C-alpha positions in Angstrom: 15.1 18.1 -1.3 18.8 19.0 -1.7 20.7 22.0 -1.1 21.7 24.4 1.7 19.0 26.0 3.9 19.3 29.7 3.6 18.7 31.8 6.7 18.1 35.3 7.6 15.0 37.4 8.9 13.7 38.2 5.3 14.0 34.5 4.1 12.4 32.8 7.4 9.0 32.6 5.8 9.8 32.2 2.1 8.3 29.2 0.3 11.5 27.8 -0.9 13.1 27.7 2.5 10.1 26.4 4.3 9.9 23.7 1.9 13.5 22.6 2.4 13.0 22.8 6.1 10.0 20.8 6.0 11.8 17.9 4.5 15.3 18.2 6.2 14.3 19.2 9.6 10.7 18.4 10.2 10.4 15.2 8.2 14.1 14.1 8.3 15.3 15.0 11.8 12.3 15.7 14.1 9.9 13.2 12.8 12.7 10.7 11.5 10.4 9.4 8.8 11.3 6.6 6.5 12.5 7.1 2.9 9.1 6.2 1.6 7.6 9.0 3.5 10.2 11.4 2.2 8.6 10.3 -1.2 6.2 13.3 -0.4 8.8 15.3 -2.7 7.1 13.6 -5.7 4.1 15.6 -4.9 5.9 18.6 -4.7 7.8 18.1 -7.9 4.6 17.6 -9.7 3.2 20.7 -8.2 6.2 22.8 -9.0 6.0 21.8 -12.5 2.4 22.4 -12.8 2.7 25.8 -11.0 5.5 27.1 -13.5 3.3 25.9 -16.4 0.1 27.5 -15.0 1.3 30.7 -13.4 4.6 31.1 -15.1 6.7 31.2 -11.8 9.8 29.3 -11.3 9.8 27.0 -8.1 12.4 29.5 -6.5 10.0 32.4 -7.0 6.9 30.7 -5.6 5.3 32.2 -2.4 2.8 30.5 -0.2 0.3 33.0 -1.2 0.5 31.3 -4.7 -0.6 28.2 -3.4 -4.1 29.1 -3.1 -7.2 26.9 -3.3 -7.7 27.4 -6.9 -4.1 26.5 -7.8 -4.3 23.5 -5.6 -7.8 22.3 -7.2 -6.6 22.7 -10.6 -3.5 20.6 -9.7 -5.6 17.9 -8.3 -7.9 18.1 -11.3 -4.9 17.9 -13.7 -3.6 14.6 -11.7 -6.8 12.9 -12.4 -7.5 14.0 -16.1 -4.1 14.6 -17.5 -2.1 11.9 -15.5 -5.1 9.4 -15.2 -4.6 9.3 -11.4 -7.3 7.8 -9.2 -9.0 9.2 -6.3 -6.6 7.3 -4.1 -3.5 8.9 -5.4 -5.2 12.3 -5.7 -5.9 12.1 -2.0 -2.4 10.9 -1.3 -1.0 14.1 -3.0 -3.4 16.3 -1.1 -2.4 14.7 2.2 1.1 15.4 1.5 0.3 19.2 0.6 -1.7 19.4 3.7 1.1 18.1 6.0 3.4 20.8 4.5 0.9 23.6 5.0 0.1 22.8 8.4 3.9 23.0 9.1 4.1 26.1 7.2 1.4 27.8 9.2 3.6 27.9 12.3 6.1 30.3 10.5 4.4 32.3 8.2 1.2 33.9 9.8 0.5 36.2 6.8 -0.4 33.1 4.6 -2.9 31.7 7.1 -6.1 32.7 5.2 -4.6 31.0 2.1 -3.6 27.9 4.0 -7.0 27.5 5.7 -8.6 27.6 2.1 -6.4 24.8 0.9 -6.9 22.8 4.2 -10.8 23.1 3.7 -10.4 21.0 0.3 -11.9 17.8 1.1 -10.5 14.3 0.3 -12.3 12.7 -2.7 -14.7 9.7 -1.8 -14.3 6.7 -3.8 -15.9 3.1 -3.9 -13.8 0.5 -2.3 -14.0 -2.7 -4.1 -14.5 -6.1 -2.3 -11.0 -7.5 -1.4 -9.7 -10.2 -4.0 -8.2 -13.2 -2.3 -7.5 -16.8 -3.3 -9.1 -20.0 -2.0 -6.9 -22.4 -0.3 -6.7 -24.6 -3.2 -5.9 -21.7 -5.5 -3.2 -20.6 -3.1 -1.7 -23.9 -3.1 -1.6 -24.3 -6.7 0.5 -20.9 -6.9 2.9 -22.0 -4.2 3.6 -25.3 -6.1 3.8 -23.8 -9.5 7.6 -22.6 -9.4 10.1 -25.2 -10.6 12.1 -26.2 -7.5 14.6 -27.8 -9.5 16.0 -24.3 -10.7 17.6 -21.7 -8.4 14.9 -19.1 -9.1 12.3 -21.7 -8.8 13.3 -22.8 -5.3 13.7 -19.1 -4.1 10.2 -18.1 -5.4 8.7 -21.2 -3.7 10.2 -20.2 -0.4 9.4 -16.4 -0.9 5.7 -17.0 -1.6 5.3 -19.5 1.0 6.9 -17.1 3.6 4.5 -14.2 2.1 1.5 -16.4 2.5 2.5 -17.5 6.1 3.2 -14.4 7.4 1.1 -11.9 5.3 4.4 -9.8 4.7 4.2 -7.0 2.6 6.4 -7.2 -0.6 8.9 -4.7 0.9 9.2 -6.7 4.1 9.7 -10.0 2.3 12.3 -9.0 0.0 14.2 -7.0 2.8 14.7 -10.0 5.1 18.3 -11.1 5.8 19.3 -14.6 6.2 19.9 -14.3 10.1 16.2 -12.7 10.5 14.5 -16.1 9.6 15.2 -18.8 12.3 14.2 -22.3 11.1 15.7 -24.4 13.9 13.6 -24.8 17.1 11.1 -22.2 17.2 10.8 -21.1 13.5 10.0 -17.5 13.3 10.6 -14.6 10.8 11.6 -11.2 12.2 9.8 -8.6 9.9 10.6 -4.9 9.6 7.2 -3.2 8.8 6.0 0.2 7.8 6.8 3.0 10.3 9.8 1.1 11.7 7.4 -1.4 13.5 9.0 -4.7 13.8 7.0 -7.9 14.5 8.0 -11.7 14.8 5.8 -14.2 13.1 5.6 -17.8 13.5 6.5 -20.0 10.6 4.5 -23.3 9.6 6.6 -26.3 9.5 6.3 -26.7 5.6 7.5 -22.9 5.3 10.3 -23.7 7.6 11.3 -26.6 5.7 11.4 -24.8 2.4 13.4 -21.9 3.8 15.8 -24.4 5.5 16.5 -26.3 2.0 16.7 -22.7 0.2 19.1 -21.5 2.6 21.5 -24.7 2.0 21.3 -23.6 -1.7 22.0 -19.9 -1.3 25.4 -18.8 -2.6 25.4 -15.8 -0.5 24.8 -17.3 3.0 26.0 -14.8 5.3 23.8 -13.6 8.2 23.4 -10.2 6.9 22.9 -11.0 3.1 19.5 -10.9 1.5 17.4 -14.1 2.2 15.7 -13.8 -1.2 18.2 -12.1 -3.5 18.4 -11.4 -7.2 20.9 -13.1 -9.4 23.6 -10.8 -8.2 23.0 -11.1 -4.5 21.3 -7.8 -4.2 17.6 -7.0 -3.0 15.1 -8.0 -5.2 12.6 -5.1 -6.9 9.2 -5.2 -6.2 8.6 -5.3 -10.1 10.6 -8.5 -10.0 8.5 -10.2 -7.4 5.4 -9.3 -9.5 6.9 -10.7 -12.5 7.9 -13.9 -10.8 4.3 -14.2 -9.2 2.8 -13.9 -12.7 4.9 -16.7 -14.0 3.7 -18.7 -11.1 0.1 -17.7 -11.8 0.6 -18.7 -15.7 1.8 -22.1 -14.6 -1.1 -22.8 -12.2 -3.7 -21.5 -14.7 -3.4 -25.0 -16.2 -5.4 -26.3 -13.1 -7.2 -23.1 -12.7 -8.3 -21.6 -16.0 -10.2 -18.7 -14.1 -6.6 -17.3 -13.1 -6.5 -16.0 -16.6 -9.4 -13.8 -15.9 -8.1 -12.5 -12.5 -5.6 -9.8 -11.4 -3.4 -11.6 -8.8 -0.6 -9.2 -7.2 1.9 -9.8 -4.5 -0.6 -8.1 -2.2 -3.5 -10.6 -3.2 -1.2 -13.2 -1.0 -1.3 -10.7 2.0 -5.4 -10.3 1.5 -5.4 -14.1 1.3 -3.6 -14.8 4.4 -5.8 -12.3 6.3 -9.1 -13.8 5.0 -7.9 -17.5 5.7 -6.8 -16.5 9.5 -10.4 -14.9 9.6 -12.3 -17.8 8.2 -10.3 -20.1 10.5 -11.8 -18.3 13.7 -8.8 -16.1 14.5 -9.9 -12.9 16.3 -9.6 -9.7 14.3 -7.1 -8.1 16.9 -4.7 -11.1 16.3 -4.9 -10.6 12.7 -4.2 -7.0 12.9 -0.9 -8.0 15.1 -0.1 -10.7 12.4 -0.3 -8.2 9.6 1.5 -5.5 11.4 -1.5 -3.1 11.2 -1.4 0.1 13.1 -4.9 -0.4 14.5 -7.3 -3.1 14.5 -9.7 -0.8 12.8 -7.6 -1.3 9.6 -8.2 -5.0 9.6 -12.2 -4.5 9.8 -12.1 -4.3 6.0 -11.6 -8.0 5.9 -14.5 -8.7 8.2 -16.6 -6.4 5.9 -15.6 -8.3 2.9 -16.1 -11.7 4.3 -19.6 -10.6 5.2 -20.4 -9.2 2.0 -19.5 -12.5 0.3 -21.8 -14.5 2.7 -24.6 -12.0 2.1 -24.2 -12.7 -1.6 -24.2 -16.4 -1.1 -27.4 -16.2 1.0 -29.1 -14.3 -1.6 -28.4 -16.9 -4.2 -29.9 -19.7 -1.7 -33.3 -17.7 -1.3 -36.1 -20.2 -2.2 -37.5 -19.7 -5.6 -41.2 -19.6 -4.1 -40.5 -16.3 -2.3 -42.7 -13.7 -3.7 -40.4 -10.5 -3.9 -43.0 -7.7 -4.9 -41.3 -4.5 -6.1 -41.9 -1.2 -4.4 -43.6 1.4 -6.5 -43.4 5.1 -5.3 -46.8 6.6 -4.6 -46.3 9.9 -6.7 -43.8 11.7 -9.1 -42.1 13.6 -6.2 -41.3 10.2 -4.4 -40.2 8.6 -7.7 -37.8 11.7 -8.3 -36.1 11.2 -5.0 -35.7 7.4 -5.3 -34.2 8.0 -8.7 -31.2 10.1 -7.3 
């Protein structure tokens, strides 16, 4: 949010001032959050536009009392029905609103009843799909797909290999500088993760060789320049990485036609790294460190996905001679309960 924060006893608890202070003082100075977290502003831009259209108040005239549970629930419903947002996005918007209201509650006690009602709005539950990942052969086919004879092809090979090796997020990979990846001696990549959490991940010999060759070809070889730049030497965009991966997947589809029916994104490579480490017997806590997760609990989803796939495989291997009688409820009431 831009603009000068107004001061004065009459304005201290107003919604516009509190919202500015929330972004500038609370998020920007006190918590020193990253620019991605400050993207909370997108939630408020959407909310302010919705409030203007719904209750006819300009953003500067809104009060905390206007942000009651009815308005917020209508806004969340608008996100899902009108903007076709999924449950994850809806929950992320609600989390941003909750964060602001918890902050505002310390400064405007008169709005506490309204704030408590909004904070009581639950997150929406949703089904978590089984994680998609690639087999070792499929991953290798994608890594070899870019044409190493071209500038972009050699860059893509090195980029995708580093992403698979380290399990790096797209933002971590494209933000790497030349001097942050050592390929001589103990090859290692210095990744800058979410929440300003840095980690060092060792590189396989094949990855180190690809990056070493790529560094020789770079026109922008300074230590502070991007390791995987775009044609102009600047930072690649996420969409650019997605587009380059789509080209590699299309090329690899000649050997693996099933790629045409699958959705393979840069984050699929990260999932693939985690699953291959797990299947190789690496401890879940080590995988959490490798991926830069805040807690090993976040990494448990890979363990659950692996167990789910093993269970499906086991079910397919059940002997055909097994008699599997179907349970029949004893009466109509039980049948009704089982149908819920």
